[in-house]
Backbone bond lengths (Angstrom), bond angles and torsions (degrees), N, CA, C in turn:
res aa  C-N    CA-C-N  psi(-1)  N-CA   C-N-CA  omega(-1)  CA-C   N-CA-C  phi
1 M - - - 1.441 - - 1.524 108.44 -
2 I 1.306 115.98 128.56 1.455 121.71 178.92 1.527 108.06 -119.58
3 N 1.321 116.55 120.28 1.457 120.34 176.54 1.515 110.10 -76.46
4 A 1.330 116.25 143.94 1.457 120.47 -179.57 1.520 110.13 -149.73
5 T 1.317 115.94 133.71 1.461 119.03 173.94 1.529 110.55 -80.81
6 D 1.316 116.85 -21.95 1.466 122.98 173.62 1.531 106.73 -122.83
7 S 1.322 115.43 81.39 1.468 119.47 -172.16 1.525 112.46 -65.52
8 K 1.324 119.14 -32.53 1.464 120.15 178.70 1.521 110.66 -62.08
9 R 1.315 116.97 -43.85 1.466 121.18 178.75 1.529 110.45 -66.13
10 A 1.342 116.67 -41.91 1.471 120.75 179.77 1.529 110.85 -65.93
11 V 1.329 117.75 -40.41 1.464 120.96 177.65 1.524 109.45 -61.76
12 S 1.318 118.15 -43.64 1.470 121.10 179.08 1.521 110.76 -60.54
13 F 1.338 117.00 -44.84 1.463 121.35 -179.74 1.519 110.82 -61.61
14 W 1.328 117.38 -57.24 1.463 121.20 -173.79 1.527 112.60 -69.13
15 S 1.326 117.70 -36.23 1.457 120.37 178.46 1.526 110.13 -61.98
16 A 1.332 116.41 -44.90 1.469 120.37 -179.72 1.526 111.26 -70.02
17 F 1.341 117.94 -45.85 1.455 120.10 -176.15 1.527 111.78 -66.61
18 M 1.313 117.85 -42.22 1.465 121.79 -177.66 1.533 112.22 -87.51
19 Q 1.333 117.18 -5.33 1.463 122.45 -177.22 1.525 110.40 54.49
20 M 1.338 114.45 49.82 1.460 122.11 -179.01 1.528 107.83 -129.18
21 P 1.325 118.58 114.17 1.454 120.80 179.91 1.528 111.51 -63.53
22 A 1.326 115.06 146.60 1.456 120.75 174.74 1.526 108.87 -79.45
23 L 1.329 115.60 133.36 1.455 120.10 175.93 1.522 108.91 -79.42
24 A 1.310 117.06 159.62 1.463 121.42 179.83 1.527 109.63 -57.09
25 N 1.325 115.78 134.75 1.458 121.80 178.76 1.518 108.05 -97.49
26 D 1.337 116.72 130.25 1.467 121.08 -178.27 1.518 112.80 -83.96
27 G 1.325 117.29 14.17 1.457 121.21 -179.67 1.522 112.59 96.15
28 G 1.326 117.08 -4.21 1.455 121.28 178.42 1.517 111.21 -80.59
29 P 1.319 117.07 -175.32 1.464 120.30 -176.23 1.528 114.69 -78.92
30 F 1.342 118.56 -7.24 1.457 121.27 -174.10 1.525 111.94 -110.10
31 T 1.336 115.76 137.23 1.459 121.80 169.37 1.522 106.24 -122.84
32 F 1.327 116.64 119.80 1.462 121.18 -178.53 1.515 110.88 -93.99
33 L 1.332 115.38 143.04 1.459 123.05 176.34 1.514 107.42 -114.87
34 K 1.338 116.20 132.20 1.457 120.76 -178.44 1.523 108.51 -153.91
35 R 1.331 116.36 139.30 1.470 120.03 -179.02 1.524 112.21 -69.92
36 S 1.334 116.69 -46.70 1.456 120.17 -179.68 1.523 109.16 -153.05
37 E 1.289 116.36 164.97 1.462 121.25 -175.78 1.520 112.57 -58.14
38 G 1.323 118.62 -38.20 1.454 121.35 -178.05 1.525 114.47 -84.89
39 D 1.330 117.31 -5.39 1.457 121.61 -177.29 1.526 109.91 -66.96
40 T 1.322 116.49 134.61 1.470 119.72 -179.16 1.522 112.14 -86.32
41 F 1.329 118.49 -10.74 1.460 121.35 178.94 1.511 109.94 -102.52
42 S 1.312 116.16 131.38 1.456 121.05 171.21 1.522 107.68 -144.88
43 M 1.291 115.74 165.20 1.457 120.99 174.53 1.511 107.40 -140.32
44 A 1.314 116.81 165.78 1.456 119.55 -177.48 1.524 110.28 -140.54
45 I 1.321 114.41 151.07 1.454 122.82 173.08 1.523 106.08 -109.41
46 Q 1.314 115.77 131.05 1.465 121.20 -178.85 1.521 109.38 -114.56
47 Q 1.335 116.57 122.97 1.462 120.44 174.74 1.522 107.93 -64.79
48 S 1.327 116.37 129.26 1.459 121.57 -175.61 1.524 110.05 -135.26
49 E 1.300 115.93 151.33 1.469 120.48 177.02 1.525 111.68 -72.57
50 S 1.334 116.04 -28.28 1.460 119.52 -179.84 1.528 109.09 -146.35
51 A 1.309 114.78 156.87 1.465 120.34 178.71 1.519 109.79 -75.82
52 L 1.320 115.82 156.94 1.454 120.16 173.08 1.516 109.14 -72.74
53 S 1.301 116.51 167.67 1.456 122.04 178.44 1.525 110.01 -55.62
54 P 1.330 118.51 133.42 1.464 119.44 179.35 1.524 112.73 -68.89
55 N 1.320 117.95 -11.97 1.458 121.20 -178.60 1.528 111.47 -106.79
56 S 1.305 116.68 35.47 1.451 121.08 177.97 1.523 109.74 -58.55
57 P 1.339 118.16 137.77 1.457 119.51 -179.30 1.527 113.77 -74.23
58 I 1.301 117.85 -6.00 1.461 121.61 -179.41 1.527 108.85 -117.67
59 H 1.332 115.44 135.93 1.460 119.90 172.97 1.520 108.04 -146.69
60 T 1.297 115.97 169.55 1.458 122.22 -177.08 1.529 110.15 -99.24
61 D 1.322 116.36 137.03 1.458 122.56 170.22 1.524 107.32 -107.53
62 I 1.325 116.82 130.93 1.459 121.57 -175.70 1.525 109.59 -121.67
63 A 1.329 115.81 123.09 1.462 121.04 176.72 1.521 108.71 -77.42
64 V 1.327 116.12 133.48 1.458 122.51 178.81 1.527 108.26 -128.27
65 E 1.319 115.96 160.22 1.461 119.61 178.93 1.517 111.96 -74.56
66 D 1.333 117.45 -39.08 1.459 121.70 -176.00 1.530 108.30 -140.34
67 L 1.327 116.96 119.07 1.466 121.15 -177.63 1.521 113.16 -61.48
68 D 1.325 117.91 -42.34 1.459 120.57 -178.21 1.523 111.91 -65.50
69 I 1.319 116.98 -41.72 1.468 120.85 178.69 1.528 109.87 -66.58
70 A 1.331 117.35 -42.97 1.464 120.68 179.06 1.523 110.81 -63.78
71 E 1.321 117.03 -41.43 1.473 120.45 178.14 1.522 110.58 -60.94
72 E 1.311 116.58 -45.93 1.467 120.73 178.50 1.526 111.21 -59.48
73 Q 1.323 116.65 -42.23 1.464 120.70 179.59 1.527 110.81 -64.26
74 I 1.317 117.26 -43.54 1.470 121.15 178.97 1.522 109.97 -57.86
75 I 1.327 117.17 -46.13 1.457 121.31 -179.25 1.524 111.15 -65.58
76 Q 1.340 117.57 -42.94 1.469 120.74 178.89 1.525 111.62 -63.08
77 L 1.332 117.34 -30.20 1.465 121.19 -179.58 1.529 112.84 -84.26
78 G 1.330 117.58 -2.23 1.456 121.05 177.18 1.515 114.96 104.26
79 G 1.332 117.82 2.60 1.458 121.60 176.77 1.519 110.22 -89.75
80 I 1.327 115.92 -178.65 1.462 120.45 178.94 1.523 109.87 -138.95
81 I 1.320 115.13 156.00 1.463 122.85 172.20 1.530 105.68 -105.70
82 T 1.336 116.84 126.23 1.463 119.65 -176.74 1.520 113.63 -107.15
83 K 1.333 116.75 -15.37 1.458 118.40 -177.05 1.520 109.67 -159.26
84 R 1.335 115.95 140.93 1.465 122.92 173.28 1.520 106.83 -119.50
85 V 1.330 116.53 126.75 1.458 121.19 -175.66 1.522 109.55 -126.28
86 I 1.333 115.59 132.20 1.465 121.91 171.99 1.528 106.24 -122.65
87 L 1.311 116.27 116.80 1.457 121.39 179.95 1.522 110.51 -76.70
88 E 1.327 116.29 166.61 1.465 120.94 -178.90 1.525 112.80 -57.23
89 N 1.339 116.86 -31.56 1.468 120.29 -179.31 1.531 112.43 -82.68
90 G 1.341 117.14 3.46 1.454 121.44 178.19 1.522 114.78 93.96
91 F 1.337 117.74 -9.70 1.467 120.95 179.43 1.528 108.88 -66.17
92 E 1.325 115.46 129.95 1.461 120.72 -178.50 1.520 110.53 -118.67
93 Y 1.319 114.35 140.10 1.466 120.35 171.88 1.520 109.05 -143.59
94 R 1.317 114.56 163.23 1.464 120.19 -179.49 1.522 108.67 -132.32
95 V 1.320 115.12 139.15 1.459 121.89 178.47 1.519 107.53 -93.74
96 A 1.320 115.70 128.00 1.462 121.65 -177.35 1.528 109.94 -126.11
97 H 1.334 114.72 162.67 1.459 121.57 173.66 1.519 107.38 -130.29
98 D 1.333 116.27 137.77 1.462 119.97 177.58 1.525 109.68 -79.80
99 T 1.304 118.12 -171.12 1.459 122.93 -177.16 1.523 112.73 -66.71
100 E 1.326 117.70 -15.95 1.459 122.75 178.81 1.527 112.72 -99.86
101 G 1.342 116.72 -2.68 1.455 120.41 -177.61 1.517 113.76 89.87
102 N 1.343 117.46 2.25 1.467 120.48 176.22 1.522 108.75 -68.20
103 H 1.328 116.96 130.30 1.466 118.01 -177.89 1.525 111.16 -95.02
104 F 1.340 112.77 149.38 1.460 122.18 177.48 1.516 106.89 -154.59
105 C 1.310 116.97 163.87 1.457 121.08 179.19 1.516 110.16 -116.95
106 I 1.320 115.36 150.04 1.464 121.15 172.56 1.524 107.76 -120.07
107 F 1.327 115.46 146.72 1.452 121.11 177.14 1.512 107.94 -149.81
108 A 1.321 115.97 155.82 1.465 120.64 177.80 1.524 108.04 -94.24
109 E 1.318 115.38 125.93 1.451 119.37 177.17 1.525 109.33 -67.65
110 T 1.310 115.93 139.77 1.457 121.06 176.69 1.516 108.45 -114.25
111 D 1.311 115.19 153.21 1.470 119.46 179.57 1.503 112.18 -75.66
């Protein structure tokens, strides 16, 4: 569940980035995103009067095929990248924020 003060903008961002179509909204505060009817993973955007604390101890990490392409997509969709980290073992991840300022990380899965 992702809180958003501008849920239409947040739905557009997350639907495009995660490649998950938005399901029809019945007028309530929730818009669910799901790839297909049988898919066990879904996420939702909740219309909210205010954003959650920017220092929430929980955030989402998302595996992507290519960090540079994912970063470009995030920026084109209205998000931002705030930090690029390469650990001593070579593992790289990037800290991003969506259109509402919710932070999440992207990383490239390795075999």
